[in-house]
C-alpha beads as a LAMMPS data file, in Angstrom:
LAMMPS data file: protein, C-alpha beads

352 atoms
351 bonds

1 atom types
1 bond types

-500.0 500.0 xlo xhi
-500.0 500.0 ylo yhi
-500.0 500.0 zlo zhi

Masses

1 110.0

Atoms # bond

1 1 1 0.002 -0.062 -0.167
2 1 1 2.852 2.501 0.843
3 1 1 3.960 1.832 -2.834
4 1 1 0.811 2.980 -4.284
5 1 1 1.206 6.148 -1.843
6 1 1 4.386 6.774 -3.061
7 1 1 3.580 6.856 -6.676
8 1 1 0.444 8.657 -6.369
9 1 1 2.267 11.739 -4.612
10 1 1 5.638 11.496 -6.405
11 1 1 4.226 11.884 -10.064
12 1 1 6.364 14.175 -12.118
13 1 1 8.940 14.706 -9.259
14 1 1 12.513 13.347 -10.741
15 1 1 13.493 10.551 -12.697
16 1 1 9.840 8.562 -13.742
17 1 1 8.689 5.189 -14.556
18 1 1 6.470 4.708 -17.565
19 1 1 3.623 5.461 -15.236
20 1 1 4.887 8.553 -13.868
21 1 1 5.966 7.371 -10.401
22 1 1 9.166 9.179 -9.087
23 1 1 12.047 6.622 -8.828
24 1 1 13.832 6.511 -5.085
25 1 1 16.794 4.149 -4.250
26 1 1 15.726 1.471 -1.924
27 1 1 16.809 -1.464 -0.197
28 1 1 14.761 -3.945 2.179
29 1 1 17.232 -5.250 5.307
30 1 1 16.693 -5.974 8.741
31 1 1 16.855 -2.906 10.969
32 1 1 17.382 -2.479 14.562
33 1 1 14.318 -1.121 16.551
34 1 1 16.785 1.023 18.438
35 1 1 17.981 2.409 15.285
36 1 1 14.704 4.004 14.372
37 1 1 13.329 7.196 15.488
38 1 1 9.632 8.627 15.165
39 1 1 9.239 12.293 14.517
40 1 1 6.936 13.999 17.156
41 1 1 4.975 15.693 14.838
42 1 1 3.203 12.702 12.932
43 1 1 -0.169 13.601 12.089
44 1 1 -1.841 10.698 13.740
45 1 1 -1.064 8.955 17.043
46 1 1 -0.934 4.894 17.129
47 1 1 -4.188 3.415 18.055
48 1 1 -3.615 0.696 20.765
49 1 1 -6.388 -1.738 19.282
50 1 1 -4.416 -1.682 16.117
51 1 1 -1.191 -2.235 17.696
52 1 1 -2.631 -5.372 19.378
53 1 1 -4.063 -6.948 16.482
54 1 1 -0.837 -6.529 14.361
55 1 1 1.093 -7.894 17.252
56 1 1 -1.371 -10.920 17.346
57 1 1 -0.676 -11.070 13.573
58 1 1 2.778 -11.043 13.924
59 1 1 2.924 -13.954 16.228
60 1 1 0.705 -16.039 13.951
61 1 1 2.559 -15.290 10.526
62 1 1 4.980 -12.823 11.086
63 1 1 5.713 -9.940 9.680
64 1 1 4.484 -9.805 6.077
65 1 1 4.895 -5.997 5.023
66 1 1 8.110 -4.157 5.913
67 1 1 7.912 -0.655 7.319
68 1 1 9.500 2.098 5.807
69 1 1 12.227 4.323 6.629
70 1 1 15.012 6.951 5.618
71 1 1 18.005 8.165 6.788
72 1 1 17.894 10.393 9.624
73 1 1 18.975 13.805 9.140
74 1 1 18.864 15.528 12.534
75 1 1 22.030 15.572 14.922
76 1 1 21.773 13.232 17.648
77 1 1 19.271 11.380 15.857
78 1 1 18.913 7.600 15.418
79 1 1 20.043 6.045 12.204
80 1 1 17.126 5.797 10.696
81 1 1 13.688 7.860 10.747
82 1 1 10.249 6.256 10.124
83 1 1 8.358 7.098 7.149
84 1 1 5.281 4.801 7.381
85 1 1 4.465 1.744 9.211
86 1 1 4.202 3.120 13.008
87 1 1 1.675 0.446 14.177
88 1 1 3.862 -2.192 12.951
89 1 1 7.017 -0.717 14.919
90 1 1 4.990 -0.438 17.656
91 1 1 3.684 -4.023 17.361
92 1 1 7.234 -5.348 17.007
93 1 1 8.407 -3.235 20.206
94 1 1 5.577 -4.759 22.152
95 1 1 6.574 -8.308 21.223
96 1 1 10.275 -7.197 22.269
97 1 1 11.877 -7.972 18.977
98 1 1 15.252 -6.547 18.342
99 1 1 14.726 -5.767 14.706
100 1 1 12.016 -5.198 12.173
101 1 1 12.302 -5.750 8.364
102 1 1 12.391 -2.296 6.663
103 1 1 12.643 -0.721 3.278
104 1 1 15.140 1.954 3.517
105 1 1 14.702 4.574 0.885
106 1 1 17.075 7.419 -0.440
107 1 1 16.881 10.913 -1.556
108 1 1 13.937 11.579 0.746
109 1 1 13.760 15.261 2.110
110 1 1 10.950 16.202 4.655
111 1 1 8.517 16.912 2.132
112 1 1 8.350 13.476 0.346
113 1 1 8.462 11.980 3.820
114 1 1 5.514 13.573 5.086
115 1 1 3.729 12.931 1.730
116 1 1 4.161 9.348 2.077
117 1 1 2.957 9.231 5.752
118 1 1 -0.111 11.236 4.640
119 1 1 -1.069 9.202 1.431
120 1 1 -0.928 5.988 3.318
121 1 1 -3.245 7.229 5.804
122 1 1 -5.747 8.670 3.429
123 1 1 -5.522 5.466 1.198
124 1 1 -6.205 3.187 4.045
125 1 1 -9.542 5.254 4.881
126 1 1 -9.117 4.704 8.729
127 1 1 -9.052 8.345 9.423
128 1 1 -11.815 10.517 11.336
129 1 1 -13.174 13.521 9.691
130 1 1 -10.962 15.572 11.830
131 1 1 -7.929 13.678 11.273
132 1 1 -8.711 13.590 7.330
133 1 1 -9.019 17.197 7.444
134 1 1 -5.642 17.693 8.985
135 1 1 -4.013 15.258 6.409
136 1 1 -5.613 17.136 3.543
137 1 1 -4.776 20.635 4.580
138 1 1 -1.025 19.717 5.170
139 1 1 -1.198 17.849 1.550
140 1 1 -2.329 20.959 -0.154
141 1 1 0.284 23.021 1.828
142 1 1 3.076 20.775 0.479
143 1 1 1.659 20.521 -3.148
144 1 1 1.550 24.348 -3.108
145 1 1 5.213 24.784 -1.989
146 1 1 6.249 21.977 -4.884
147 1 1 3.837 23.523 -7.402
148 1 1 3.213 27.322 -6.373
149 1 1 2.195 28.252 -9.855
150 1 1 -1.099 26.206 -9.099
151 1 1 -2.021 28.601 -6.385
152 1 1 -4.881 30.910 -7.013
153 1 1 -3.335 34.028 -8.637
154 1 1 0.068 32.220 -9.162
155 1 1 2.292 32.738 -12.328
156 1 1 1.428 29.513 -14.097
157 1 1 4.393 30.010 -16.509
158 1 1 7.465 27.669 -16.107
159 1 1 10.395 29.571 -14.375
160 1 1 12.868 27.573 -16.473
161 1 1 11.439 27.744 -20.014
162 1 1 8.727 30.440 -19.648
163 1 1 6.065 27.501 -20.421
164 1 1 2.877 27.339 -19.158
165 1 1 2.483 24.803 -16.127
166 1 1 0.428 21.777 -16.789
167 1 1 0.029 20.904 -13.160
168 1 1 -3.558 20.802 -12.062
169 1 1 -5.121 22.930 -9.038
170 1 1 -4.499 20.885 -5.639
171 1 1 -8.427 19.910 -5.736
172 1 1 -8.113 18.281 -9.257
173 1 1 -4.826 16.836 -8.625
174 1 1 -6.137 15.186 -5.371
175 1 1 -9.290 14.044 -6.684
176 1 1 -7.530 11.993 -9.136
177 1 1 -4.878 10.897 -7.226
178 1 1 -6.700 9.729 -4.168
179 1 1 -9.823 8.764 -6.064
180 1 1 -12.367 11.162 -4.116
181 1 1 -14.792 13.730 -5.677
182 1 1 -13.984 17.240 -5.938
183 1 1 -16.700 18.317 -3.427
184 1 1 -15.387 15.777 -0.918
185 1 1 -11.826 17.315 -1.448
186 1 1 -12.812 20.663 -1.249
187 1 1 -14.966 20.321 2.086
188 1 1 -12.237 18.489 3.878
189 1 1 -9.596 21.027 2.744
190 1 1 -11.703 23.868 4.090
191 1 1 -12.211 22.293 7.448
192 1 1 -8.487 21.810 7.894
193 1 1 -7.441 25.435 6.786
194 1 1 -10.383 26.858 8.526
195 1 1 -9.950 24.991 12.165
196 1 1 -6.754 25.476 14.022
197 1 1 -5.054 22.234 15.117
198 1 1 -7.974 20.251 13.819
199 1 1 -6.271 16.918 14.372
200 1 1 -6.489 17.576 18.202
201 1 1 -10.541 17.111 17.748
202 1 1 -10.335 13.579 16.721
203 1 1 -11.915 11.278 18.937
204 1 1 -14.391 14.379 20.460
205 1 1 -18.086 15.107 20.117
206 1 1 -17.016 17.625 17.325
207 1 1 -15.187 14.935 15.251
208 1 1 -18.098 14.547 12.639
209 1 1 -18.123 16.306 9.332
210 1 1 -21.452 18.265 10.112
211 1 1 -19.870 19.651 13.128
212 1 1 -16.528 20.479 11.794
213 1 1 -18.312 22.236 8.810
214 1 1 -20.219 24.264 11.042
215 1 1 -16.904 24.934 13.299
216 1 1 -15.094 26.121 10.078
217 1 1 -17.581 29.260 9.514
218 1 1 -17.152 30.403 12.984
219 1 1 -14.560 33.098 13.852
220 1 1 -11.495 31.844 16.003
221 1 1 -12.589 33.447 19.159
222 1 1 -15.784 31.279 19.090
223 1 1 -14.129 28.207 17.860
224 1 1 -11.615 28.181 20.732
225 1 1 -13.813 27.389 23.821
226 1 1 -16.009 24.831 21.878
227 1 1 -12.800 23.254 20.877
228 1 1 -11.500 23.411 24.291
229 1 1 -14.581 21.900 25.797
230 1 1 -14.806 19.099 23.243
231 1 1 -11.117 18.072 24.218
232 1 1 -12.161 18.128 27.698
233 1 1 -14.537 15.427 26.932
234 1 1 -17.769 17.415 27.015
235 1 1 -20.535 17.038 24.473
236 1 1 -20.585 20.306 22.460
237 1 1 -21.769 21.191 18.811
238 1 1 -21.031 23.826 16.821
239 1 1 -24.367 23.633 14.786
240 1 1 -26.639 24.586 17.873
241 1 1 -24.435 27.147 19.336
242 1 1 -25.756 30.453 20.353
243 1 1 -22.897 32.034 18.583
244 1 1 -24.220 30.419 15.193
245 1 1 -27.934 31.576 15.888
246 1 1 -26.794 34.982 17.102
247 1 1 -24.816 35.557 13.874
248 1 1 -27.993 34.165 11.717
249 1 1 -30.131 36.581 13.566
250 1 1 -27.497 39.553 13.207
251 1 1 -27.483 38.736 9.147
252 1 1 -31.285 38.751 9.123
253 1 1 -31.851 42.018 11.147
254 1 1 -29.250 43.586 8.873
255 1 1 -30.576 42.509 5.811
256 1 1 -34.234 43.814 6.669
257 1 1 -32.828 47.071 7.583
258 1 1 -31.042 47.782 4.406
259 1 1 -33.799 46.829 2.343
260 1 1 -36.192 49.326 1.350
261 1 1 -39.970 48.533 0.657
262 1 1 -39.467 47.836 -3.136
263 1 1 -36.154 45.641 -2.259
264 1 1 -38.014 43.862 0.412
265 1 1 -40.954 42.782 -1.847
266 1 1 -38.484 41.821 -4.711
267 1 1 -36.618 39.823 -2.125
268 1 1 -39.522 37.912 -0.869
269 1 1 -40.739 37.214 -4.473
270 1 1 -37.383 35.855 -5.485
271 1 1 -37.268 33.754 -2.364
272 1 1 -40.634 32.176 -3.132
273 1 1 -39.663 31.346 -6.477
274 1 1 -36.667 29.873 -5.166
275 1 1 -38.437 27.877 -2.248
276 1 1 -42.240 27.402 -2.701
277 1 1 -42.453 26.565 0.934
278 1 1 -41.185 30.113 1.952
279 1 1 -44.919 31.726 1.535
280 1 1 -46.058 29.398 4.117
281 1 1 -43.015 30.122 6.057
282 1 1 -43.495 33.884 5.891
283 1 1 -47.013 33.371 7.464
284 1 1 -46.026 31.407 10.479
285 1 1 -42.558 32.027 11.568
286 1 1 -40.078 34.741 12.340
287 1 1 -37.654 36.641 10.408
288 1 1 -34.810 34.865 12.133
289 1 1 -36.606 31.268 11.636
290 1 1 -37.153 32.213 7.845
291 1 1 -33.333 33.108 7.302
292 1 1 -32.370 29.994 9.011
293 1 1 -34.571 27.667 6.937
294 1 1 -33.055 29.260 3.562
295 1 1 -29.618 28.800 5.186
296 1 1 -30.186 25.204 5.757
297 1 1 -31.842 24.474 2.222
298 1 1 -28.710 26.051 0.607
299 1 1 -26.222 23.835 2.428
300 1 1 -24.580 20.848 0.896
301 1 1 -24.383 17.381 2.531
302 1 1 -25.670 18.360 6.053
303 1 1 -28.565 16.024 6.823
304 1 1 -27.966 16.717 10.320
305 1 1 -28.843 20.173 10.011
306 1 1 -32.497 19.524 9.739
307 1 1 -32.913 18.329 13.286
308 1 1 -32.847 21.487 15.102
309 1 1 -35.449 22.894 12.706
310 1 1 -37.830 19.828 12.136
311 1 1 -40.310 20.669 14.924
312 1 1 -41.521 23.735 13.599
313 1 1 -42.038 22.143 10.253
314 1 1 -43.134 18.719 11.154
315 1 1 -46.838 19.392 10.625
316 1 1 -46.509 20.659 6.690
317 1 1 -46.703 17.986 4.123
318 1 1 -44.996 20.920 1.696
319 1 1 -42.106 21.406 3.731
320 1 1 -41.772 17.918 4.877
321 1 1 -41.410 16.996 1.262
322 1 1 -38.916 19.532 0.599
323 1 1 -37.011 18.575 3.558
324 1 1 -37.057 14.734 2.875
325 1 1 -35.872 15.327 -0.681
326 1 1 -32.624 17.257 0.378
327 1 1 -32.070 14.466 3.244
328 1 1 -32.476 11.921 0.279
329 1 1 -29.340 13.346 -1.664
330 1 1 -26.630 14.794 0.737
331 1 1 -23.975 14.581 -2.168
332 1 1 -25.831 15.747 -5.369
333 1 1 -24.267 16.320 -8.614
334 1 1 -25.289 20.007 -8.147
335 1 1 -23.239 20.072 -5.167
336 1 1 -20.152 18.609 -6.782
337 1 1 -20.573 21.060 -9.708
338 1 1 -20.730 23.695 -7.078
339 1 1 -17.427 22.644 -5.477
340 1 1 -16.009 22.218 -8.954
341 1 1 -16.709 25.881 -9.742
342 1 1 -14.796 27.135 -6.968
343 1 1 -11.557 28.922 -7.243
344 1 1 -8.651 27.212 -5.562
345 1 1 -8.566 29.539 -2.755
346 1 1 -12.171 29.921 -2.359
347 1 1 -13.487 28.326 0.640
348 1 1 -16.428 25.857 -0.243
349 1 1 -20.007 26.254 1.137
350 1 1 -20.228 24.378 4.489
351 1 1 -23.114 23.171 6.860
352 1 1 -24.302 25.886 9.249

Bonds

1 1 1 2
2 1 2 3
3 1 3 4
4 1 4 5
5 1 5 6
6 1 6 7
7 1 7 8
8 1 8 9
9 1 9 10
10 1 10 11
11 1 11 12
12 1 12 13
13 1 13 14
14 1 14 15
15 1 15 16
16 1 16 17
17 1 17 18
18 1 18 19
19 1 19 20
20 1 20 21
21 1 21 22
22 1 22 23
23 1 23 24
24 1 24 25
25 1 25 26
26 1 26 27
27 1 27 28
28 1 28 29
29 1 29 30
30 1 30 31
31 1 31 32
32 1 32 33
33 1 33 34
34 1 34 35
35 1 35 36
36 1 36 37
37 1 37 38
38 1 38 39
39 1 39 40
40 1 40 41
41 1 41 42
42 1 42 43
43 1 43 44
44 1 44 45
45 1 45 46
46 1 46 47
47 1 47 48
48 1 48 49
49 1 49 50
50 1 50 51
51 1 51 52
52 1 52 53
53 1 53 54
54 1 54 55
55 1 55 56
56 1 56 57
57 1 57 58
58 1 58 59
59 1 59 60
60 1 60 61
61 1 61 62
62 1 62 63
63 1 63 64
64 1 64 65
65 1 65 66
66 1 66 67
67 1 67 68
68 1 68 69
69 1 69 70
70 1 70 71
71 1 71 72
72 1 72 73
73 1 73 74
74 1 74 75
75 1 75 76
76 1 76 77
77 1 77 78
78 1 78 79
79 1 79 80
80 1 80 81
81 1 81 82
82 1 82 83
83 1 83 84
84 1 84 85
85 1 85 86
86 1 86 87
87 1 87 88
88 1 88 89
89 1 89 90
90 1 90 91
91 1 91 92
92 1 92 93
93 1 93 94
94 1 94 95
95 1 95 96
96 1 96 97
97 1 97 98
98 1 98 99
99 1 99 100
100 1 100 101
101 1 101 102
102 1 102 103
103 1 103 104
104 1 104 105
105 1 105 106
106 1 106 107
107 1 107 108
108 1 108 109
109 1 109 110
110 1 110 111
111 1 111 112
112 1 112 113
113 1 113 114
114 1 114 115
115 1 115 116
116 1 116 117
117 1 117 118
118 1 118 119
119 1 119 120
120 1 120 121
121 1 121 122
122 1 122 123
123 1 123 124
124 1 124 125
125 1 125 126
126 1 126 127
127 1 127 128
128 1 128 129
129 1 129 130
130 1 130 131
131 1 131 132
132 1 132 133
133 1 133 134
134 1 134 135
135 1 135 136
136 1 136 137
137 1 137 138
138 1 138 139
139 1 139 140
140 1 140 141
141 1 141 142
142 1 142 143
143 1 143 144
144 1 144 145
145 1 145 146
146 1 146 147
147 1 147 148
148 1 148 149
149 1 149 150
150 1 150 151
151 1 151 152
152 1 152 153
153 1 153 154
154 1 154 155
155 1 155 156
156 1 156 157
157 1 157 158
158 1 158 159
159 1 159 160
160 1 160 161
161 1 161 162
162 1 162 163
163 1 163 164
164 1 164 165
165 1 165 166
166 1 166 167
167 1 167 168
168 1 168 169
169 1 169 170
170 1 170 171
171 1 171 172
172 1 172 173
173 1 173 174
174 1 174 175
175 1 175 176
176 1 176 177
177 1 177 178
178 1 178 179
179 1 179 180
180 1 180 181
181 1 181 182
182 1 182 183
183 1 183 184
184 1 184 185
185 1 185 186
186 1 186 187
187 1 187 188
188 1 188 189
189 1 189 190
190 1 190 191
191 1 191 192
192 1 192 193
193 1 193 194
194 1 194 195
195 1 195 196
196 1 196 197
197 1 197 198
198 1 198 199
199 1 199 200
200 1 200 201
201 1 201 202
202 1 202 203
203 1 203 204
204 1 204 205
205 1 205 206
206 1 206 207
207 1 207 208
208 1 208 209
209 1 209 210
210 1 210 211
211 1 211 212
212 1 212 213
213 1 213 214
214 1 214 215
215 1 215 216
216 1 216 217
217 1 217 218
218 1 218 219
219 1 219 220
220 1 220 221
221 1 221 222
222 1 222 223
223 1 223 224
224 1 224 225
225 1 225 226
226 1 226 227
227 1 227 228
228 1 228 229
229 1 229 230
230 1 230 231
231 1 231 232
232 1 232 233
233 1 233 234
234 1 234 235
235 1 235 236
236 1 236 237
237 1 237 238
238 1 238 239
239 1 239 240
240 1 240 241
241 1 241 242
242 1 242 243
243 1 243 244
244 1 244 245
245 1 245 246
246 1 246 247
247 1 247 248
248 1 248 249
249 1 249 250
250 1 250 251
251 1 251 252
252 1 252 253
253 1 253 254
254 1 254 255
255 1 255 256
256 1 256 257
257 1 257 258
258 1 258 259
259 1 259 260
260 1 260 261
261 1 261 262
262 1 262 263
263 1 263 264
264 1 264 265
265 1 265 266
266 1 266 267
267 1 267 268
268 1 268 269
269 1 269 270
270 1 270 271
271 1 271 272
272 1 272 273
273 1 273 274
274 1 274 275
275 1 275 276
276 1 276 277
277 1 277 278
278 1 278 279
279 1 279 280
280 1 280 281
281 1 281 282
282 1 282 283
283 1 283 284
284 1 284 285
285 1 285 286
286 1 286 287
287 1 287 288
288 1 288 289
289 1 289 290
290 1 290 291
291 1 291 292
292 1 292 293
293 1 293 294
294 1 294 295
295 1 295 296
296 1 296 297
297 1 297 298
298 1 298 299
299 1 299 300
300 1 300 301
301 1 301 302
302 1 302 303
303 1 303 304
304 1 304 305
305 1 305 306
306 1 306 307
307 1 307 308
308 1 308 309
309 1 309 310
310 1 310 311
311 1 311 312
312 1 312 313
313 1 313 314
314 1 314 315
315 1 315 316
316 1 316 317
317 1 317 318
318 1 318 319
319 1 319 320
320 1 320 321
321 1 321 322
322 1 322 323
323 1 323 324
324 1 324 325
325 1 325 326
326 1 326 327
327 1 327 328
328 1 328 329
329 1 329 330
330 1 330 331
331 1 331 332
332 1 332 333
333 1 333 334
334 1 334 335
335 1 335 336
336 1 336 337
337 1 337 338
338 1 338 339
339 1 339 340
340 1 340 341
341 1 341 342
342 1 342 343
343 1 343 344
344 1 344 345
345 1 345 346
346 1 346 347
347 1 347 348
348 1 348 349
349 1 349 350
350 1 350 351
351 1 351 352
């Protein structure tokens, strides 16, 4: 699996095979565990349950897949630094092994090593929503360092030959390489870029896609207390926070204050053409509730958003039909097309 990750993230870098995968000198050998160090800034901590399962497998059938290491670069470090295979390494340590089978790669810099770690984790598909967001945000940062011309507003001409770069924007490249939709990649990147230290949220009550989308929309001073409460083990939600509701109310009041009578009538007519149920809502709900409803209808991939609004609408067949239709198609073609139309640096729409 690491071979697949390496070929994915190394396309176009250095000498390549016919498939475009970068070639690195390597050999496989037994390496003493005492000669292997683990970088303290790895994106994911080992999971004890996984370590136990691998240790049990090692006892039954031995080590089938080598870990991957490179020469350590820092002073005072062990001989090698781990690139991938943390759980296998910890399982060998748990069993008291003296050495482990390892693929030793040469010519790897820090970015290559980090990409190998990121891609192996993404390909395995065992990450939580918060962990995935952290991986995608860092993967994009490395991609933009490597290909700065792909950044929105960047000069796409080659520095050496004045030719236009053929490297795609990150979301296009990642969608093709990792095998996910552009809409999914866009949302994952947005979460990782808008939430500080998003990996620290892993395993908390905020570690859900909808919660992360809501959290990403909040300013930093409103994110911080929610994150700290979640890390302390409290059950918190960004979607139902007072800050979110206050912000919606403020926007609704601002819009009403800015609209003159004619603009207000035109806006109402437009709303009713866009959302047929608005006519009923306007007769029975407050301006704040209507603004919340419109906001929810416009959000992609957020079935959980309806729960806090559903009680006020449960009795109306027309509105229930509209809500059921939205929940039945959380990742529609329209939403993917919306993400596809985003500029590289433009944040995708995320759930309230």
